[in-house]
C-alpha positions as CSV (number, residue, x, y, z in Angstrom):
1,M,-20.4,85.7,5.3
2,N,-22.8,85.1,8.1
3,K,-23.1,82.0,10.3
4,L,-26.0,80.6,8.2
5,Q,-24.0,80.8,5.0
6,K,-21.0,79.1,6.7
7,S,-23.3,76.4,8.0
8,A,-24.8,75.9,4.5
9,W,-21.4,75.5,2.9
10,V,-20.2,73.1,5.6
11,N,-23.4,71.0,5.3
12,L,-23.2,71.0,1.5
13,A,-19.6,69.8,1.6
14,F,-20.2,67.2,4.3
15,V,-23.3,65.7,2.7
16,T,-21.6,65.6,-0.7
17,V,-18.6,63.7,0.7
18,C,-20.9,61.3,2.6
19,V,-23.1,60.6,-0.4
20,I,-20.0,59.9,-2.5
21,V,-18.5,57.6,0.1
22,A,-21.8,55.8,0.6
23,G,-22.3,55.5,-3.1
24,I,-18.9,53.9,-3.6
25,G,-19.6,51.6,-0.6
26,F,-22.9,50.4,-1.9
27,A,-21.5,50.0,-5.4
28,S,-18.8,47.8,-4.0
29,L,-21.3,45.8,-2.0
30,T,-23.6,45.5,-5.0
31,S,-20.8,44.2,-7.2
32,H,-20.0,41.5,-4.6
33,N,-23.7,40.7,-4.2
34,A,-23.3,41.3,-0.5
35,K,-26.1,40.6,1.9
36,G,-26.6,40.1,5.6
37,M,-26.6,42.0,8.8
38,D,-22.8,42.2,9.1
39,Y,-22.6,44.9,6.5
40,I,-25.5,46.9,8.1
41,F,-23.8,46.7,11.5
42,I,-20.4,47.8,10.0
43,G,-22.2,50.7,8.2
44,L,-24.0,51.8,11.3
45,V,-20.9,51.8,13.5
46,A,-18.8,53.7,10.8
47,G,-21.6,56.2,10.3
48,S,-22.1,56.7,14.1
49,I,-18.3,57.3,14.6
50,T,-18.2,59.7,11.7
51,M,-21.2,61.7,12.9
52,L,-19.7,61.8,16.4
53,V,-16.4,63.0,15.2
54,V,-17.9,65.6,12.9
55,G,-20.4,66.7,15.5
56,L,-17.8,67.2,18.1
57,G,-15.4,69.0,15.7
58,L,-17.8,71.3,13.9
59,R,-20.5,72.2,16.3
60,K,-19.0,73.5,19.5
61,K,-22.0,75.2,21.0
62,G,-24.7,74.7,18.5
63,I,-24.6,76.9,15.4
64,E,-28.4,77.2,15.2
65,A,-28.7,78.6,18.8
66,K,-26.8,81.7,17.7
67,F,-29.0,82.6,14.7
68,D,-30.9,85.8,14.6
69,E,-34.5,86.1,13.6
70,R,-33.8,86.8,9.9
71,E,-31.5,83.7,9.7
72,K,-34.1,81.6,11.4
73,M,-36.7,82.8,8.8
74,V,-34.3,82.0,5.9
75,N,-33.5,78.6,7.4
76,R,-37.3,77.8,7.8
77,K,-38.0,78.8,4.2
78,A,-35.0,76.7,3.0
79,F,-36.3,73.7,4.9
80,I,-39.8,74.0,3.4
81,G,-38.3,74.3,-0.1
82,A,-36.1,71.3,0.5
83,A,-39.0,69.2,1.8
84,C,-41.1,70.1,-1.2
85,T,-38.3,69.3,-3.5
86,L,-37.7,66.0,-1.8
87,V,-41.3,65.0,-2.2
88,I,-41.4,66.0,-5.9
89,Y,-38.1,64.1,-6.5
90,L,-39.3,61.0,-4.8
91,W,-42.6,61.2,-6.7
92,I,-40.7,61.4,-10.0
93,V,-38.2,58.7,-9.1
94,C,-40.9,56.3,-8.0
95,T,-43.4,56.9,-10.7
96,V,-41.2,57.2,-13.8
97,P,-40.1,53.5,-13.6
98,F,-43.8,52.5,-13.4
99,F,-44.5,54.2,-16.7
100,L,-41.3,53.0,-18.3
101,I,-41.3,49.3,-17.4
102,G,-44.9,48.8,-16.5
103,G,-46.7,47.5,-13.4
104,K,-45.4,44.0,-13.7
105,G,-41.8,45.1,-14.2
106,V,-39.0,44.2,-11.8
107,I,-36.4,46.6,-10.3
108,T,-33.4,45.3,-8.5
109,V,-33.0,46.0,-4.8
110,S,-29.7,47.8,-5.4
111,F,-31.7,50.8,-6.6
112,L,-33.2,51.4,-3.1
113,P,-30.0,52.7,-1.4
114,A,-29.4,54.8,-4.6
115,I,-32.8,56.4,-4.3
116,F,-32.4,57.0,-0.5
117,F,-28.9,58.6,-0.8
118,S,-29.8,60.6,-3.9
119,G,-32.9,61.9,-2.1
120,L,-30.8,63.0,0.8
121,F,-28.4,64.7,-1.5
122,V,-31.2,66.5,-3.4
123,A,-32.8,67.7,-0.2
124,Q,-29.5,68.9,1.3
125,I,-28.3,70.6,-1.9
126,T,-31.7,72.3,-2.2
127,H,-31.6,73.4,1.4
128,S,-28.1,74.8,1.2
129,G,-28.7,76.3,-2.2
130,I,-31.8,78.2,-1.0
131,I,-30.0,79.5,2.0
132,L,-27.1,80.8,-0.1
133,V,-29.3,82.3,-2.8
134,M,-31.5,84.1,-0.2
135,C,-28.5,85.4,1.6
136,L,-27.1,86.6,-1.7
137,W,-30.3,88.4,-2.6
138,E,-30.4,90.1,0.8
139,E,-26.8,91.3,0.4
140,E,-27.6,92.7,-3.0
141,N,-30.8,94.4,-1.8
142,G,-29.6,95.5,1.6
């Protein structure tokens, strides 16, 4: 397993855990009808601390700096695929409710974080999936 595959598995696991935790947090806040800047501040501090700890623990010298040309090409293609998938996903998520409930329909604000975090999850799972599939194809063909 090369560095790019390890990075894809770590990113996939980390983003999955973060999306699950954020989803539970937003579901809890939604059930309590929470509002205000206090919760945003708490979330930003908790997210910053988490990113700092993970960043210091997992990325010692920068994994991307050690990629060879083939891995950089695979990573670039995976990013393009993830970006295209994210745009298509957001288009579907934002237009389907328009056609289902109409132009004068109302959607609650609690769907906005769900759309945001599900978009991040879709983009990351697509990025990591493309990396893993392309590396698997190269191992079979090489």
